[in-house]
C-alpha positions in Angstrom: -4.6 22.1 18.1 -6.9 20.2 15.6 -10.4 19.5 16.8 -11.8 15.9 16.6 -14.1 16.9 13.8 -11.3 18.5 11.7 -9.1 15.5 12.5 -11.6 13.1 10.9 -12.0 15.4 7.9 -8.3 15.2 7.4 -8.3 11.5 7.9 -10.9 11.2 5.2 -8.6 13.1 2.9 -5.8 10.8 3.9 -8.1 8.0 2.9 -8.7 9.7 -0.5 -5.0 10.2 -1.0 -4.2 6.5 -0.4 -7.1 5.6 -2.7 -5.6 7.8 -5.4 -2.2 6.3 -5.0 -3.6 2.8 -5.7 -5.9 4.0 -8.4 -3.0 5.6 -10.3 -0.7 2.6 -10.0 -3.4 0.0 -10.8 -4.3 1.7 -14.1 -1.3 0.0 -15.7 -2.0 -3.3 -14.0 -5.5 -3.4 -15.5 -4.3 -2.3 -18.9 -1.2 -4.6 -18.9 -2.7 -7.1 -21.3 -3.5 -4.4 -23.9 -0.3 -2.3 -23.4 2.0 -5.3 -23.5 0.4 -6.4 -26.7 0.6 -3.0 -28.3 4.2 -2.5 -27.2 5.1 -6.1 -28.0 6.4 -6.7 -24.5 7.0 -10.1 -22.9 6.2 -10.8 -19.2 9.9 -10.4 -18.5 9.9 -6.9 -20.2 6.7 -6.0 -18.2 8.4 -7.1 -15.0 11.2 -4.5 -15.7 8.6 -1.8 -16.1 7.1 -2.9 -12.7 10.6 -2.9 -11.3 11.1 0.7 -12.3 8.2 1.8 -10.2 9.1 -0.4 -7.3 12.7 0.9 -7.3 11.8 4.6 -7.0 8.9 3.8 -4.7 11.2 1.8 -2.4 13.8 4.6 -2.2 11.3 7.3 -1.6 9.4 5.3 1.0 12.3 5.8 3.4 13.5 9.2 2.2 9.9 10.4 1.9 9.1 9.3 5.5 12.2 11.2 6.7 11.2 14.3 4.7 7.6 14.1 6.1 9.0 14.0 9.7 10.9 17.2 8.8 8.2 19.1 6.7 5.1 17.7 8.3 2.2 15.9 6.8 0.4 18.9 5.4 3.1 20.1 3.1 4.8 16.8 2.5 1.8 15.0 1.3 0.7 17.9 -1.0 4.1 17.8 -2.7 3.9 14.1 -3.1 0.4 14.0 -4.6 1.2 16.9 -7.0 4.3 15.1 -8.3 2.7 11.7 -8.8 -0.4 13.3 -10.5 1.9 14.9 -13.1 3.7 11.5 -13.5 0.4 9.8 -14.1 -0.5 12.2 -16.9 2.9 11.6 -18.5 2.0 7.9 -19.0 -0.5 9.1 -21.7 2.5 10.1 -23.8 4.6 7.0 -23.6 5.5 5.2 -26.9 7.3 2.0 -25.7 8.8 0.0 -22.8 11.5 2.5 -22.1 9.3 5.6 -21.8 6.7 3.6 -20.0 9.3 2.5 -17.5 10.5 6.1 -17.0 6.9 7.2 -16.3 6.6 4.5 -13.8 9.8 5.5 -12.1 8.6 9.0 -11.6 5.2 7.8 -10.4 7.1 5.8 -7.7 9.0 8.9 -6.6 5.7 10.7 -5.9 3.9 7.8 -4.3 6.7 6.7 -2.0 5.8 9.2 0.8 2.1 8.6 0.7 1.7 5.8 3.3 4.2 7.3 5.7 2.2 10.5 5.5 -1.1 8.7 5.9 0.1 6.8 9.0 1.9 9.9 10.5 -1.2 12.1 10.0 -3.6 9.5 11.5 -1.3 8.9 14.6 -0.8 12.7 15.1 -4.5 13.7 14.7 -6.4 10.9 16.3 -7.0 10.1 20.0 -4.8 7.2 21.3 -7.9 5.1 22.0 -8.9 5.3 18.3 -5.4 5.0 16.9 -5.9 1.7 15.1 -9.2 2.7 13.6 -7.7 6.0 12.3 -4.6 4.3 10.9 -6.7 1.5 9.3 -9.1 4.1 7.8 -6.4 6.3 6.4 -4.5 3.5 4.9 -7.7 1.6 3.9 -8.3 4.1 1.1 -5.7 2.1 -0.9 -8.0 -0.8 -1.2 -10.9 1.3 -2.4 -8.7 2.9 -5.0 -7.9 -0.6 -6.2 -11.7 -1.4 -6.1 -12.6 1.5 -8.4 -9.5 1.2 -10.6 -10.6 -1.8 -12.8 -14.1 -0.6 -13.8 -13.1 3.1 -14.0 -10.0 2.2 -16.2 -12.1 0.0 -18.5 -14.7 2.8 -18.8 -12.1 5.5 -19.5 -10.4 3.2 -22.0 -13.6 2.6 -23.9 -14.4 6.4 -23.9 -11.0 8.0 -24.4 -8.5 5.2 -25.1 -5.9 3.8 -22.7 -3.9 7.0 -22.7 -7.0 8.9 -21.6 -7.3 6.6 -18.6 -3.9 7.7 -17.3 -4.7 11.4 -17.9 -8.0 11.1 -16.0 -6.3 9.5 -13.0 -3.8 12.4 -12.9 -6.6 15.0 -13.0 -8.2 13.4 -9.9 -5.0 14.1 -8.0 -5.1 17.8 -8.9 -8.7 17.9 -7.6 -7.6 16.3 -4.3 -4.9 19.0 -3.9 -7.7 21.7 -3.9 -9.7 19.8 -1.3 -6.5 19.3 0.9 -5.8 23.0 0.8 -9.3 24.0 1.7 -9.4 21.5 4.6 -6.6 23.3 6.4 -8.3 26.7 6.4 -7.9 28.3 9.8 -5.3 25.7 10.9 -1.8 27.0 11.8 0.8 26.1 9.2 3.0 24.2 11.7 2.7 22.8 15.1 5.3 23.5 17.8 8.3 21.2 17.5 8.5 18.5 20.2 11.1 19.2 22.8 13.2 17.0 25.0 13.6 14.2 22.4 16.7 13.4 20.3 16.6 14.1 16.5 15.1 11.2 14.5 17.7 9.3 12.4 17.7 6.1 10.5 20.6 4.9 12.7 18.7 5.5 15.9 15.7 3.5 14.7 17.8 0.6 13.2 19.6 0.3 16.6 16.4 -1.0 18.1 15.7 -4.8 17.9 11.9 -4.2 17.7 12.3 -2.0 14.7 14.6 -4.4 13.0 12.0 -7.2 13.4 9.4 -4.9 11.8 11.7 -4.4 8.8 12.4 -8.1 8.4 8.8 -9.0 8.7 7.8 -6.5 5.9 10.6 -7.9 3.7 8.8 -11.3 4.1 5.2 -10.4 3.4 5.3 -7.4 1.0 6.1 -9.5 -2.1 2.7 -11.1 -1.9 0.9 -7.8 -2.0 3.2 -6.6 -4.9 2.2 -9.7 -6.8 -1.5 -9.1 -6.3 -1.1 -5.4 -7.2 0.8 -5.8 -10.5 0.2 -9.4 -11.8 -3.3 -10.5 -11.2 -4.8 -9.0 -14.4 -1.9 -10.7 -16.4 -2.7 -14.0 -14.6 -6.4 -13.8 -15.4 -5.7 -12.9 -19.0 -2.9 -15.5 -19.6 -4.0 -18.5 -17.6 -7.8 -17.9 -17.2 -8.4 -16.4 -20.7 -10.4 -13.4 -19.5 -11.0 -10.3 -21.6 -10.2 -6.8 -20.5 -13.9 -6.1 -19.8 -14.1 -9.4 -17.7 -10.9 -8.4 -15.8 -12.4 -5.0 -15.0 -15.7 -6.6 -13.8 -13.9 -9.0 -11.4 -10.6 -7.7 -10.1 -12.3 -5.1 -7.8 -13.8 -7.8 -5.6 -10.6 -8.9 -3.8 -9.7 -5.2 -3.1 -13.1 -4.5 -1.7 -12.5 -7.3 0.8 -9.2 -5.7 1.6 -10.7 -2.3 2.3 -13.4 -3.6 4.5 -11.1 -5.8 6.6 -8.5 -3.0 6.8 -10.9 -0.6 8.5 -12.8 -3.2 10.5 -9.6 -4.8 11.9 -8.5 -1.4 13.2 -11.7 -1.0 15.0 -11.6 -4.5 16.5 -8.0 -3.9 17.6 -9.1 -0.7 19.4 -11.9 -2.5 21.1 -9.6 -5.2 22.4 -7.3 -2.6 23.8 -10.3 -0.8 25.4 -11.2 -4.1 27.1 -7.8 -4.3 28.8 -5.6 -6.1 26.2 -2.1 -4.8 25.8 -1.8 -3.0 22.5 0.9 -5.4 21.2 -1.1 -8.5 22.2 -4.2 -7.2 20.4 -2.3 -6.5 17.2 -0.3 -9.7 17.2 -3.4 -11.9 17.9 -5.3 -10.4 15.0 -2.2 -10.7 12.7 -1.9 -14.4 13.7 -5.5 -15.0 12.6 -4.8 -13.3 9.3 -1.6 -15.3 8.7 -3.5 -18.5 9.2 -5.9 -17.5 6.4 -3.2 -16.6 3.8 -2.6 -20.2 2.4 -5.7 -19.4 0.4 -3.3 -17.8 -2.0 -2.1 -21.3 -3.1 -5.6 -22.7 -3.4 -6.5 -19.8 -5.8 -4.1 -21.2 -8.5 -5.8 -24.6 -8.2 -9.4 -23.3 -8.5 -11.5 -24.9 -11.2 -13.1 -21.6 -12.3 -12.1 -18.0 -12.5 -14.9 -17.1 -10.1 -13.6 -19.5 -7.4 -10.1 -18.2 -8.0 -11.3 -14.6 -7.5 -13.1 -15.6 -4.3 -9.9 -17.2 -2.9 -7.9 -14.1 -3.9 -10.5 -12.0 -2.0 -9.9 -14.2 1.1 -6.2 -13.6 0.8 -6.6 -9.8 0.6 -9.2 -9.9 3.4 -6.5 -11.4 5.5 -4.0 -8.9 4.3 -6.3 -6.1 5.4 -6.4 -7.4 8.9 -2.7 -7.9 8.9 -1.6 -4.5 7.5 -4.0 -2.5 9.7 -2.4 -4.0 12.8 1.1 -4.1 11.4 1.1 -0.4 10.7 -0.5 0.4 14.0 2.2 -1.8 15.7 4.8 0.6 14.2 2.9 3.5 15.8 2.9 1.6 19.1 6.7 0.9 18.9 8.1 4.3 18.1 7.4 7.9 19.2 4.8 9.9 17.2 7.6 12.2 15.7 9.4 9.0 14.4 6.4 7.4 12.7 7.0 8.8 9.2 10.6 7.7 9.2 9.8 4.3 10.7 7.0 3.5 8.3 9.2 4.7 5.5 12.0 2.3 6.5 9.6 -0.7 6.7 8.2 0.3 3.3 11.7 0.4 1.8 12.4 -3.1 3.1 9.2 -4.3 1.6 10.0 -2.6 -1.6 13.4 -4.2 -1.9 11.7 -7.6 -1.6 9.1 -6.4 -4.1 11.9 -5.5 -6.6 13.4 -8.9 -6.3 10.1 -10.7 -6.5 8.8 -8.6 -9.4 11.8 -9.5 -11.6 11.5 -13.1 -10.5 7.8 -13.4 -11.3 8.3 -12.3 -14.9 11.0 -14.9 -15.5 9.1 -17.7 -13.6 5.9 -17.0 -15.6 7.7 -16.9 -19.0 9.4 -20.2 -18.3 6.8 -22.1 -16.2 3.5 -20.6 -15.0 2.0 -18.6 -12.1 1.6 -21.8 -10.0 5.0 -21.6 -8.1 4.4 -17.9 -7.3 1.0 -18.7 -5.6 2.7 -21.5 -3.7 5.4 -19.3 -2.2 2.8 -16.6 -1.5 1.0 -19.0 0.8 4.0 -19.3 3.2 5.2 -15.7 3.7 2.7 -14.2 6.1 3.1 -17.0 8.7 6.9 -16.5 8.4 6.5 -12.8 9.0 4.4 -13.4 12.1 7.1 -15.7 13.5 9.7 -13.0 12.9 7.6 -10.4 14.8 6.8 -12.8 17.6 10.5 -13.7 18.3 11.9 -11.5 21.0 8.6 -10.0 22.1 9.2 -7.2 24.5 8.0 -7.5 28.1 6.9 -3.9 28.3 5.2 -1.4 26.0 6.8 1.8 24.8 6.1 4.7 27.2 4.2 6.7 24.6 1.5 4.1 24.1 
């Protein structure tokens, strides 16, 4: 049995793992203007490199979640972080679009299991009354990884070149592995397997209408976040005329808003439940508020200055933080604890499929038109996802909540 103190130490390391996952993937986003110029890549070619990551990430989100439910968070996450850290270092040796795409593909394989692991660990190790806070905290590291990625990448590039920035990010992953191993000192290697429950399968989860609604909702809203992850530096460079240094000094701001709201929203959700709200009602109410804020994405493309545009992007990601903290917790409310990794993985795969489609579409749209249409569509997807989740709301909560 893990003590509350040890549980929060492990949740802190889950926070660091999700931070590293976003740091490693954001290095390319920040450096995209420079690398696309050096490799003579169009936006369409860059979209294919992004597609390579999203493809493997999408597949491994589901498979990785399934493996995590079999191996456990301790071993499964260690293997994932080790693999993606090696892949991050490999980026330093790429020589063109094809090798860069291959490196991104292997990075996606490693990073796919990360968020199923973070959610599974937070659900397993936290008290039920603090579940949303623990899940929001563990997953909230992603935002802080994205916060430090722009200035850290710009600094590493100035000191060691853009290849050194990728190598440095990989070395941070190896340091995390040491801390993860030390944190489990004195903890048994495996917990007793749960009894009296059927084996977790994709088919058993997909048979449930509530799970299917979660999958469709993620298909709707994930393209917005993929766009913000991979295309904002390109947008600021191409349509706002910002330099690499200016991009590094500004693009951390929206992700800071994301991180703060991610953790804060989990706490607010727990407080509502403590005051007698049904867990689903608490999650859905906060998600509705977030969905009503997301049209700020469209206004960002119309802003008169880069500063106002960044502020509106920050508002969108602030709303996303509220949304994703409650959405992920809603998964934990809907399925049994031993199913969480597989369920989160399935939803991530659905979102990744949408991300693959949208990533290829964004490149073609930008090359032929501008970023404007992408921002317009982004403004509509969270309200659509909320409607999907609200349809067919169950009258009772799952027995394990």
